[in-house]
mmCIF file of the C-alpha atoms, coordinates in Angstrom:
data_MODEL
# 
_entry.id   MODEL 
# 
loop_
_atom_site.group_PDB 
_atom_site.id 
_atom_site.type_symbol 
_atom_site.label_atom_id 
_atom_site.label_alt_id 
_atom_site.label_comp_id 
_atom_site.label_asym_id 
_atom_site.label_entity_id 
_atom_site.label_seq_id 
_atom_site.pdbx_PDB_ins_code 
_atom_site.Cartn_x 
_atom_site.Cartn_y 
_atom_site.Cartn_z 
_atom_site.occupancy 
_atom_site.B_iso_or_equiv 
_atom_site.pdbx_formal_charge 
_atom_site.auth_seq_id 
_atom_site.auth_comp_id 
_atom_site.auth_asym_id 
_atom_site.auth_atom_id 
_atom_site.pdbx_PDB_model_num 
ATOM 1   C CA . PHE A 1 1   ? 0.000  0.000   0.000  1.00 0.00 ? 1   PHE A CA 1 
ATOM 2   C CA . LEU A 1 2   ? 2.948  2.377   0.418  1.00 0.00 ? 2   LEU A CA 1 
ATOM 3   C CA . GLU A 1 3   ? 3.490  2.380   -3.352 1.00 0.00 ? 3   GLU A CA 1 
ATOM 4   C CA . LYS A 1 4   ? -0.031 3.711   -3.801 1.00 0.00 ? 4   LYS A CA 1 
ATOM 5   C CA . LEU A 1 5   ? 0.629  6.645   -1.473 1.00 0.00 ? 5   LEU A CA 1 
ATOM 6   C CA . ASP A 1 6   ? 3.366  7.863   -3.811 1.00 0.00 ? 6   ASP A CA 1 
ATOM 7   C CA . ARG A 1 7   ? 4.830  10.032  -1.046 1.00 0.00 ? 7   ARG A CA 1 
ATOM 8   C CA . PRO A 1 8   ? 8.634  9.982   -0.821 1.00 0.00 ? 8   PRO A CA 1 
ATOM 9   C CA . THR A 1 9   ? 8.504  11.336  2.742  1.00 0.00 ? 9   THR A CA 1 
ATOM 10  C CA . VAL A 1 10  ? 6.337  8.456   4.014  1.00 0.00 ? 10  VAL A CA 1 
ATOM 11  C CA . GLY A 1 11  ? 8.129  5.236   4.850  1.00 0.00 ? 11  GLY A CA 1 
ATOM 12  C CA . VAL A 1 12  ? 8.959  2.581   7.390  1.00 0.00 ? 12  VAL A CA 1 
ATOM 13  C CA . ASN A 1 13  ? 10.703 2.866   10.740 1.00 0.00 ? 13  ASN A CA 1 
ATOM 14  C CA . PHE A 1 14  ? 11.841 -0.753  10.967 1.00 0.00 ? 14  PHE A CA 1 
ATOM 15  C CA . ASP A 1 15  ? 12.231 -2.394  14.372 1.00 0.00 ? 15  ASP A CA 1 
ATOM 16  C CA . PRO A 1 16  ? 13.594 -5.961  14.167 1.00 0.00 ? 16  PRO A CA 1 
ATOM 17  C CA . ALA A 1 17  ? 12.677 -6.679  17.790 1.00 0.00 ? 17  ALA A CA 1 
ATOM 18  C CA . ASN A 1 18  ? 8.995  -6.038  17.142 1.00 0.00 ? 18  ASN A CA 1 
ATOM 19  C CA . MET A 1 19  ? 8.977  -8.881  14.627 1.00 0.00 ? 19  MET A CA 1 
ATOM 20  C CA . LEU A 1 20  ? 10.095 -11.182 17.440 1.00 0.00 ? 20  LEU A CA 1 
ATOM 21  C CA . LEU A 1 21  ? 7.987  -9.623  20.194 1.00 0.00 ? 21  LEU A CA 1 
ATOM 22  C CA . TYR A 1 22  ? 4.785  -10.123 18.211 1.00 0.00 ? 22  TYR A CA 1 
ATOM 23  C CA . ASP A 1 23  ? 5.872  -13.418 16.598 1.00 0.00 ? 23  ASP A CA 1 
ATOM 24  C CA . LYS A 1 24  ? 5.607  -12.003 13.070 1.00 0.00 ? 24  LYS A CA 1 
ATOM 25  C CA . GLY A 1 25  ? 8.425  -13.854 11.363 1.00 0.00 ? 25  GLY A CA 1 
ATOM 26  C CA . ASP A 1 26  ? 12.049 -13.388 10.429 1.00 0.00 ? 26  ASP A CA 1 
ATOM 27  C CA . PRO A 1 27  ? 13.220 -9.786  10.947 1.00 0.00 ? 27  PRO A CA 1 
ATOM 28  C CA . ILE A 1 28  ? 15.895 -10.043 8.242  1.00 0.00 ? 28  ILE A CA 1 
ATOM 29  C CA . LYS A 1 29  ? 13.442 -11.225 5.588  1.00 0.00 ? 29  LYS A CA 1 
ATOM 30  C CA . ALA A 1 30  ? 11.029 -8.465  6.615  1.00 0.00 ? 30  ALA A CA 1 
ATOM 31  C CA . LEU A 1 31  ? 13.819 -5.881  6.415  1.00 0.00 ? 31  LEU A CA 1 
ATOM 32  C CA . GLU A 1 32  ? 14.657 -6.984  2.882  1.00 0.00 ? 32  GLU A CA 1 
ATOM 33  C CA . THR A 1 33  ? 10.980 -6.896  1.864  1.00 0.00 ? 33  THR A CA 1 
ATOM 34  C CA . LEU A 1 34  ? 10.479 -3.404  3.282  1.00 0.00 ? 34  LEU A CA 1 
ATOM 35  C CA . ALA A 1 35  ? 13.819 -2.044  2.043  1.00 0.00 ? 35  ALA A CA 1 
ATOM 36  C CA . PRO A 1 36  ? 12.362 0.244   -0.653 1.00 0.00 ? 36  PRO A CA 1 
ATOM 37  C CA . PHE A 1 37  ? 10.379 2.073   2.039  1.00 0.00 ? 37  PHE A CA 1 
ATOM 38  C CA . LEU A 1 38  ? 12.995 2.152   4.802  1.00 0.00 ? 38  LEU A CA 1 
ATOM 39  C CA . LYS A 1 39  ? 13.486 5.582   6.406  1.00 0.00 ? 39  LYS A CA 1 
ATOM 40  C CA . GLN A 1 40  ? 14.838 4.674   9.850  1.00 0.00 ? 40  GLN A CA 1 
ATOM 41  C CA . CYS A 1 41  ? 15.707 1.626   11.968 1.00 0.00 ? 41  CYS A CA 1 
ATOM 42  C CA . HIS A 1 42  ? 15.371 0.943   15.652 1.00 0.00 ? 42  HIS A CA 1 
ATOM 43  C CA . ILE A 1 43  ? 18.098 -0.953  17.419 1.00 0.00 ? 43  ILE A CA 1 
ATOM 44  C CA . LYS A 1 44  ? 16.160 -2.983  19.976 1.00 0.00 ? 44  LYS A CA 1 
ATOM 45  C CA . ASP A 1 45  ? 16.389 -6.657  20.926 1.00 0.00 ? 45  ASP A CA 1 
ATOM 46  C CA . ALA A 1 46  ? 13.848 -9.233  22.025 1.00 0.00 ? 46  ALA A CA 1 
ATOM 47  C CA . THR A 1 47  ? 13.164 -12.890 22.580 1.00 0.00 ? 47  THR A CA 1 
ATOM 48  C CA . LYS A 1 48  ? 10.255 -14.713 20.994 1.00 0.00 ? 48  LYS A CA 1 
ATOM 49  C CA . THR A 1 49  ? 7.302  -15.783 23.054 1.00 0.00 ? 49  THR A CA 1 
ATOM 50  C CA . LYS A 1 50  ? 7.163  -19.347 24.296 1.00 0.00 ? 50  LYS A CA 1 
ATOM 51  C CA . GLU A 1 51  ? 3.373  -19.134 24.689 1.00 0.00 ? 51  GLU A CA 1 
ATOM 52  C CA . PRO A 1 52  ? 1.222  -18.819 21.564 1.00 0.00 ? 52  PRO A CA 1 
ATOM 53  C CA . GLY A 1 53  ? -0.828 -15.636 21.622 1.00 0.00 ? 53  GLY A CA 1 
ATOM 54  C CA . MET A 1 54  ? 1.493  -13.893 24.103 1.00 0.00 ? 54  MET A CA 1 
ATOM 55  C CA . TRP A 1 55  ? 4.170  -11.265 23.471 1.00 0.00 ? 55  TRP A CA 1 
ATOM 56  C CA . GLY A 1 56  ? 7.849  -12.022 23.688 1.00 0.00 ? 56  GLY A CA 1 
ATOM 57  C CA . SER A 1 57  ? 10.213 -10.055 25.925 1.00 0.00 ? 57  SER A CA 1 
ATOM 58  C CA . GLU A 1 58  ? 12.263 -6.969  25.190 1.00 0.00 ? 58  GLU A CA 1 
ATOM 59  C CA . VAL A 1 59  ? 15.846 -7.491  26.367 1.00 0.00 ? 59  VAL A CA 1 
ATOM 60  C CA . PRO A 1 60  ? 19.069 -5.453  26.170 1.00 0.00 ? 60  PRO A CA 1 
ATOM 61  C CA . VAL A 1 61  ? 20.669 -5.253  22.723 1.00 0.00 ? 61  VAL A CA 1 
ATOM 62  C CA . GLY A 1 62  ? 22.850 -8.302  22.164 1.00 0.00 ? 62  GLY A CA 1 
ATOM 63  C CA . LYS A 1 63  ? 20.974 -10.442 24.694 1.00 0.00 ? 63  LYS A CA 1 
ATOM 64  C CA . GLY A 1 64  ? 18.063 -11.426 22.468 1.00 0.00 ? 64  GLY A CA 1 
ATOM 65  C CA . GLU A 1 65  ? 17.350 -13.214 19.217 1.00 0.00 ? 65  GLU A CA 1 
ATOM 66  C CA . VAL A 1 66  ? 17.974 -10.462 16.670 1.00 0.00 ? 66  VAL A CA 1 
ATOM 67  C CA . ASP A 1 67  ? 20.857 -11.557 14.432 1.00 0.00 ? 67  ASP A CA 1 
ATOM 68  C CA . TRP A 1 68  ? 22.738 -8.254  14.465 1.00 0.00 ? 68  TRP A CA 1 
ATOM 69  C CA . HIS A 1 69  ? 25.464 -9.404  12.082 1.00 0.00 ? 69  HIS A CA 1 
ATOM 70  C CA . ALA A 1 70  ? 22.821 -10.373 9.510  1.00 0.00 ? 70  ALA A CA 1 
ATOM 71  C CA . PHE A 1 71  ? 20.849 -7.181  10.207 1.00 0.00 ? 71  PHE A CA 1 
ATOM 72  C CA . PHE A 1 72  ? 23.749 -4.823  9.531  1.00 0.00 ? 72  PHE A CA 1 
ATOM 73  C CA . SER A 1 73  ? 24.976 -6.958  6.651  1.00 0.00 ? 73  SER A CA 1 
ATOM 74  C CA . SER A 1 74  ? 21.535 -6.592  5.053  1.00 0.00 ? 74  SER A CA 1 
ATOM 75  C CA . LEU A 1 75  ? 21.528 -2.830  5.634  1.00 0.00 ? 75  LEU A CA 1 
ATOM 76  C CA . ASN A 1 76  ? 24.933 -2.588  3.948  1.00 0.00 ? 76  ASN A CA 1 
ATOM 77  C CA . LYS A 1 77  ? 23.856 -4.795  1.052  1.00 0.00 ? 77  LYS A CA 1 
ATOM 78  C CA . LEU A 1 78  ? 20.743 -2.665  0.583  1.00 0.00 ? 78  LEU A CA 1 
ATOM 79  C CA . GLY A 1 79  ? 22.813 0.528   0.584  1.00 0.00 ? 79  GLY A CA 1 
ATOM 80  C CA . TYR A 1 80  ? 20.937 1.932   3.570  1.00 0.00 ? 80  TYR A CA 1 
ATOM 81  C CA . THR A 1 81  ? 22.451 5.188   4.832  1.00 0.00 ? 81  THR A CA 1 
ATOM 82  C CA . GLY A 1 82  ? 19.679 6.389   7.148  1.00 0.00 ? 82  GLY A CA 1 
ATOM 83  C CA . ASP A 1 83  ? 19.514 6.582   10.905 1.00 0.00 ? 83  ASP A CA 1 
ATOM 84  C CA . CYS A 1 84  ? 19.617 3.671   13.331 1.00 0.00 ? 84  CYS A CA 1 
ATOM 85  C CA . CYS A 1 85  ? 18.356 4.678   16.786 1.00 0.00 ? 85  CYS A CA 1 
ATOM 86  C CA . ILE A 1 86  ? 18.828 2.626   19.935 1.00 0.00 ? 86  ILE A CA 1 
ATOM 87  C CA . GLU A 1 87  ? 15.515 2.085   21.692 1.00 0.00 ? 87  GLU A CA 1 
ATOM 88  C CA . ARG A 1 88  ? 15.084 0.610   25.169 1.00 0.00 ? 88  ARG A CA 1 
ATOM 89  C CA . GLU A 1 89  ? 11.571 0.697   26.593 1.00 0.00 ? 89  GLU A CA 1 
ATOM 90  C CA . ALA A 1 90  ? 11.585 -1.991  29.271 1.00 0.00 ? 90  ALA A CA 1 
ATOM 91  C CA . ASP A 1 91  ? 13.375 -2.479  32.598 1.00 0.00 ? 91  ASP A CA 1 
ATOM 92  C CA . ASP A 1 92  ? 14.687 0.000   35.144 1.00 0.00 ? 92  ASP A CA 1 
ATOM 93  C CA . GLN A 1 93  ? 18.239 0.247   33.791 1.00 0.00 ? 93  GLN A CA 1 
ATOM 94  C CA . ARG A 1 94  ? 17.452 1.786   30.409 1.00 0.00 ? 94  ARG A CA 1 
ATOM 95  C CA . VAL A 1 95  ? 20.315 4.300   30.382 1.00 0.00 ? 95  VAL A CA 1 
ATOM 96  C CA . THR A 1 96  ? 22.826 1.620   31.372 1.00 0.00 ? 96  THR A CA 1 
ATOM 97  C CA . ASP A 1 97  ? 21.367 -0.734  28.766 1.00 0.00 ? 97  ASP A CA 1 
ATOM 98  C CA . ILE A 1 98  ? 21.737 1.944   26.070 1.00 0.00 ? 98  ILE A CA 1 
ATOM 99  C CA . ARG A 1 99  ? 25.378 2.496   27.051 1.00 0.00 ? 99  ARG A CA 1 
ATOM 100 C CA . GLU A 1 100 ? 25.965 -1.256  26.865 1.00 0.00 ? 100 GLU A CA 1 
ATOM 101 C CA . ALA A 1 101 ? 24.210 -1.368  23.482 1.00 0.00 ? 101 ALA A CA 1 
ATOM 102 C CA . CYS A 1 102 ? 26.644 1.250   22.171 1.00 0.00 ? 102 CYS A CA 1 
ATOM 103 C CA . LYS A 1 103 ? 29.580 -0.911  23.290 1.00 0.00 ? 103 LYS A CA 1 
ATOM 104 C CA . PHE A 1 104 ? 27.996 -4.030  21.787 1.00 0.00 ? 104 PHE A CA 1 
ATOM 105 C CA . LEU A 1 105 ? 27.389 -2.313  18.447 1.00 0.00 ? 105 LEU A CA 1 
ATOM 106 C CA . ALA A 1 106 ? 30.910 -0.864  18.342 1.00 0.00 ? 106 ALA A CA 1 
ATOM 107 C CA . ASN A 1 107 ? 32.289 -4.410  18.594 1.00 0.00 ? 107 ASN A CA 1 
ATOM 108 C CA . LEU A 1 108 ? 30.270 -5.846  15.706 1.00 0.00 ? 108 LEU A CA 1 
# 
């Protein structure tokens, strides 16, 4: 449906963790499918649910099931040059988790 909008300023803010949180499939395949509409990416991690119909869990970046090597490899292959923003919504140590995410990402 985004093609029909024909608005270059409207696009997708892709969050790989949400694919896992809501059990919606492989984040890397979704990223590649949505690539023509990609405007921004969230850097957030999660684990899949173990109970059908329930959400998964948001976890610190690098502690979940997002394949970060594949994610950034796909972004490079797609020629993506937009923003990637670290997002941490859960837990009481969000600032610490964001600092740790920066270290994790620097070591990829």
